[in-house]
N, C-alpha and C positions, 0 to 999 in steps of 0.2 A: 504494500500500500504506500502511496506517495503523497507527501505533503508539499504545499506551496505557500510561501508568504506573499500575500497580495499587497499588504500595506507597506508603505515606505519604511526603510530602516533608519529612523532618526537617531540622534545622538544617544548612545548607550543602549538602544533597543536590542542590540545583539546580545547583551548580557542577560536578557530575559528569554529571547528567542534562540536559545542554544539548540544544537542538534539533538542533544539528549532530552531536553524538555519537550521538544516537538515530537520526538518519538514516543514520549509518554502520552502526549495528547492523541497521537495516532492510535496507540493501544487502547486508550479510553474510548475513542470514537469507534474503533473496530468492535469492541466488546458491547457497547451500550447504545449506539446510534439507532438501531432498529427498534429497540424497546422504547426509547424516547418517542419516536415517531408514532408507534402504536398507542402509547398513552395519550399523546396529543389527539389522535383520532378518537379515542374514547372520550376525551373532554368534549370534542365537538358533538359527538353523538348524545352525550348527556345533556348538553345545553339544548339540543334539538328536542329532546324529550320534555324538558322544562317548558319549551315554547308551546307544547301541546297541553300543558296544565299539570303534568306530573311534578311532584314536590319531593325534596330529599327527606330521608328519615334515617334513624339509626339502623345499621345493617343487621339483619337477622343472622346472616352467615358468620358474623364475627362476635355474636353474643357471648360465646364461651371465653373470648379474650377479656371482654368487659366484666364477666362474672368471676373470673379467676382472681382470687385475692393475693396469690403468692408472688407474682412477678413484679419486679422493680427495675427501674433504669439504673445505669451505672452511677456510682457515687460521683459527686462534683469533682471535676478535674482541677489541678492547680491553676489559680488565676480566675476560676469561675465559682468559687465557694461563696464569696460575698459580691453580689451584683446589684447593690441598692441603687446605684445611678449608672445608667449607660447613655453615652452620647453617640449620635449617629451623624454621618456626613460622608461626602465624597473623599476620594483618595488623592486629591491634589496635594502638593507638598505643604502649602500653608495650612490646610485643614488637618493634615496628618500631624503636624507639630502641635497645633492648637488643641486638637482632640486628645492627643496623648498627654498633654500637659494640663488638661482641663480640671483635674481632680475627680473625674468620673472613674468608676472602677473598671468599666469596659468601654472600648470604642468599637462601634459597628462600622467597619471600613466598607463603605457601600459602593459596589460596582453596579447596583441595580437602580432603584428608583431615584437616588440622589446623584446619579452619574449619567450624563448624556454619552452614549456609547461610541464616541469618536475613537478612531484608532489611537490617537495620542493619549486620550484619557484611559483607555484600556491598558495599554502597555506602560504608559507613564505611571499609572496607579500601581502597577506591580513593582516598578522601580522605587516608588515612594515607600512601599512596605519593606522591601529589601534594605533600603538605606536606613529606614527607621530602626530595624532590628540590628543593623551594623553601627548605629549611632553616627551616621555620616549625612544626616539630612539637614544639618544647619545651613541656613542661607540668609541672604539679605535681599529684600525686594527692591523694586525700582525707586521707592520713596526713601530708601535707606534704613528701613526697619528690619532688625535682625530677628530671625526665628531660630531657636535652639531648644533641644530637648532638655527637660529637667531631670531630676533624680528619680522621682516616683512617676511611673507611667501607667496608663490604662492598659488592660489586657486587650490585645487585638483579636477581634472576631470578624471574619470576612463574610460579606454577603455577596455571593455570585449572582449573576443574572438568572432569571427564571427559565424553566424548561422550554418555554414557548419561543425563546429568542435564539438567533444564530449570530455567529461572528464572521463577518465577510472578510476580515483581514487574514484569515488562515483557512486554507482549503485542503481537504483530503479527497483525493480522486476527483478533483474538480468541483466539489460542493462545499459550502460553508460548514464549519464545525459548530456543534452546540455551544452557545455562549456560556452556558452553565459549566460545561466541561473545560472550556478555555480558562475562565476565571478561577475555578477550583483547581484545575490541574497545574497551571503556572504557579499559583501561590503555594500549593502543597509541595511541588517539586523544589522550588527555591527556598521555601521558608520553614518547612516542617522541622528540619534539623536545627535551623537557627532558633526556632521557638523552643524546642526541647532543650537546647543548650542554655537558653535563658530561663529555664525552670517552668515554662508553660507548655504549650502544645499548639498544633494546628487546629483552630476552632472556626466554626462556620455558622452562619444564619442561613436557613433554607427558605426561600421566598415562594409565594404563589402556589404552594402545593394544594391540590384539590382532593386527594384521596390517600389512603394508606398504601396503595399500590405505587404511587409516586414516591412515597417515603421509602418503600422497599427498594425501589430503583436506586435512590441515593445511598441506602445502606449497602447495597451490592457494589456500588461505585467505591464506597469507602473501603470495603473488604478487599476488593481488587487492587485499589491504589496502594493500600498498606502493604499488601503482599509484594507488589511490583517494586516498591521502594524500600522494602525490608523493615517496615515499621510494625510493631506489635499491634494486633487487633485491639481496637479501643483507644488507640492513640488519638485518632480524630474524634472530636466532639462537635455536635451540631444542635443548635436551638432552632426549632421549627416555628415559623410564623404561622399562626392560625389567622389567616387573612382572606379566606374564602368561606362562603356559607357551607359548601360541601365538606370542607375539612372540619368544621365545627361539629359535625355529626360523627367524625372519625378520630377524635383527639386521642382516645385511649389506644386505638389501633395504630396511629402514627407513632406514639411513644413506644408501643410494643415492637414495631418493625425496626426502630432505631435504637432499641434499648441498650445495646452495647456501646452505642455512640451518642446517646441522647444527652443533651444538656438542658432540656426543658422546652417550654412553649412560650411564645410571645403573642400578646393580643394586638395584632396589626390592624388597628381600628379603621384607618382610612381605606386601605384596600378591601377590608371587610364590607364596608358600606358600598364601595364600588362593585364588589362581587354580587351583593344582593340586587342592586339595580341592573347589572349586566345580565343576570340569570332570570330575573322575574319582572323586569321593568315593563314588559308588555301587558302586565296584569294590573287592573286598577287598585287592587288591595295592597299593592306594593309601591304605590306612589309616595315618595318621601317629600317633606317640606324643605325649605331652604337649608342648605348645608349647615349653617350655623346653629340650626335647631336640632340637628341630629347629634345629641351629646351622648356621653357614656351612661347617662342615667335613664335614657328612654328604654322601654321594656325589652325590646329584642337585643339591644346592646348589653344591657345589664345581665340578661340571661346568659349570653355567650361568655362574658368575662367571668361570671361566677362559676359557670361550669368549667372553665379553663383552670381556675385556681383549684377547684375540688379535684379535677382529673390529675393535675400535676402532683399535688401533694399526696394523693392516694398512691402514686407510683414513685415517690421520692424525687420528683423533678422540680426544678425551679419554674415559677410562674412570673413572667416579666410583663409589666404593664405597657400601656401605649404611649404614643408620642405627645409631648408638649411642644407645639410648633411655634409658639410665640417668640418673636425676636425683640429683645429689649430696645426701647426707643429713647430718644433724647427728651421726650415729652414726659414729665413726671406723672401727670394725670393718666396718660395712656398706660404707663408702666404699672402704676398702682392698681388700676382696674384689672389689667391682664395678669399680673402676678398673683392677685387674689384668686383669680380663676384657676391659674396653674396650681397654686397651693391647695385649693379645694379638690382639684382633680387628683393630685398625688395623695392627698389625705384619704380620699375615697379608696384608692388602690391599696395603700398601706393598711388601712383598716379592714379591707376586704380580704387580706391574706396574700397579696402579691409580695414577691421577694425583692422586687426592684422595678424600675421604670425607665422610660426613655425621655431624653430631651434633645432638642435640635441645635441648641446654642450654649456655649460655655457659660453664658450669663445666667442660665437656669440650673446649672449643676448644684449650686448651693441651696436653692429652694427645694429641689427634689431630695437632696441629701439630708437637709434638716428635718423634713417630714419623716423620712424613713428612719433616721437616727432616733427620733422620738418614739417610734413604734418598736424598732428592733433593739435599740440599746447596743449592748456588746455582742448580741447574737448576729451571725452572718446572714441569716435568712429566717423564715418562719415556716419551714417545711412541716413543723409539728402541728400546724393548724390544718386539720383535715377537712374543714368545711362540710361536715356531714349534714349540716342543716340545709344545704343547697339541694334542691330537687328540681331539675330542669327537664321539661318535656319538649317533644317536637313542636308542639303548639307555641311554647314559650320562645323557641329560637326563631320561629316564623311569624311572630306577632308584630310585623312591620306596620300593620294597619292601626296599631295602638300608639303610634308615634305622634305626639302633639305638635302643633305648629302650622304655619301657613306658607304658601308659595307667594312671594312678593316680587314686585318689579325690581326692587333693589337686589334681591337674591338672584334673580335671573341675570341682571346686568353683571353682578359680581362673578357669576359662573362664566359668562362669556369673556369678561375681562381677564380673569385668572387663567382660563384655558388658553386664550390667545397669547398672553404674555409669557406663560410658561412654555408653550410650544415654540414660540419665537426664541426664547433663551436656549431651549433644548437643541434647536437646530443650529444655534451658535456655539454649542459645546458645553453649556452649563446645565446641570441637572438638578441643582438645589437653588431655588430662587426666592429671595426675600421680596414679598409683595405685601404692602399695607400691614407691616409688622407681623407677618406670618411667614414661616418657611414653607414654601410650596415645593412639592416634588411630583414625580410622575403619578403617584397614587392620588394626590389631591386634585391634580389636573384631570385625572380620569373620572373622579366623582363629578367634577364640574361638567365635563363633556357628557357623561351619561345622564346626569340630571336634566340637562337641556334636551337631550333626545327623548327622555321619558316624558317630560312635560309637553313637548310638541306632540308626541305620539298620542297622548291622552287629551290634548287640548285643555290642559289644566287651567282652571280659573285662577286669576291673580287676586290677591286680597285687595289690591288697589283698584280693581276693576278691569274688565276685559279678560282675555285668556292668552295662553302661550301658543303662538303659531310660528311656522317656519318663516313667514315674512317678517314677523316682529323680531325674531332672532337675527335674521339677516340684516335688518336695519340697525340693530344694536352692534352687530359685528362690524358693519361698515363704519359706524361712529367710533368704536374702540380702535379699529385699525387706523383711522385717520389720526387719532390721538397718539397712537404708538409710533407712527412713521414721521410725525412732525419733526423736522430738523434732520431727518435721515436722507441719504441718497445712495444710489448704487446698490451694493450688496446688502446693506442694511435694510433698505426698502424692499428689495426682492425677498429677503428672508422673512420679513413680516408678512408680506403678501402670501408667501408659501405657507406660513403658519395659519393664516386665515383660511386658505383653501383646505388645509388638513382639518380644521375645526368644522368647516362646512361639510366636508366629505364624511367625517366620522360622527357628527352629531345631528345631521339633518337628513340623512338618507333614510330609505325605507327600513333597512335593517341596521342594527347596532353592531359595529365591529367589536370584537372581543377586546382589542387593545389598539390605541392609536400608534403605539411605538413600533409595532411590527411593520406596517406598511410604510410609515414615515422613515424608519431606519433603512428599509430596502430602497427607498427613493432618494433619500437626502443625506444619510450619514454613512460613515465608514469609507474605507479606501475604494477607489474606483479605477485604479491602474495597477499594473503588475510591475514589481520592481525587484523581485528576488525569488529564490527557490531553495 
């Protein structure tokens, strides 16, 4: 089997794209590519069934796994025992230094929702991780500000891209390789020994899983990779994001499939909302109000997070809470209001039994840490809280129609504005975008896009009068595009116009595409010329 590097070999990229590392990717592709494609076909068939009115449920064929009280996941690995604060962000050099120095216990080094998958970002991110582990990432930016690693660093946990994505920069037998295997494989090949030497290990976050069979595929990848590289089974640890409605019904089975390698589950709140709309948005009972109204206290979200904590602690696994996306502002009044909400959100999680939670900005690390410190004290976690008081049914997980709130003109405009500006930034190579004091990533942009489609599809009434129509959305999109391109010319204007076309194509068509990123990546991002083999 033959590999080819499609992307240009920029400075130091050869340090990542070594012959040995590429042969490892070829081995992973050879072993698992067909299973990945089959599972993606199963995803599409499942979504088609939901379009006919079928709904998910707990699986009868795996009831014996849920009923067996004996099995547990592996004990926490070094560096993952205390996870009370985790910070997320892309793997550019500035974020790498800031995240590792932030005071958080864990850094989620994100190749997925917070990274636009340009070739430079994909391979440059791998270099950032290697350099961080070798402590040679110190640099001075164009303004003269110096960035250097401190003494106490967060544990690195890498989130590869999801199974649905490919990497155009590397081809095997003329076809792109799974982006999941590229991100995972390059990091494991170069950094597993470095991490072990540092007293930790190669740790991962697994995104967008829909079923325990997809978790089984990851587990088999781990076993194969450890054998290939001479690592003991169990060296790799992975936390699975429960960020799809289908995975919520298979949490125990997902932990079971990964039990030798599992580091717990995370409540990926934004993608979870996106998944609900994507799978059931054509049905009127699943129409959601403005995004700002869909908080973690609404019934269907509360049910999913409480079940997650109970499931994790039943099996000895960490339960990690969701993202606080607020970006500290220079406006004291804005900060006071937002930080009060962040503190209340983290308090709810800590009181509910979560062992830690996520923030998107170093300025929120202290808020999250203070809340969990008050609940945990000197304990590293609260795995002893079994939450046997929690009883969650299928109806509870699907109680979307009990979500209070309204669809407003401001909420509609916000969705269009956020989606347009995020896609514009994504096409420009930025995957984590600060907009109106919130850190937006691909997941939040997907919520915005899918809500627009859902409201148009149902002709949803607006609380202000009128209803949502395709023409209304196009009018708003035109206005927002005009504001975005003001002062731009050339490539900047063309990029914004391309972003507007992507929003129109993926939010206003008859059918709702599963992801905006797949087609947008194929058309706009990634290397387009061959420069090496």
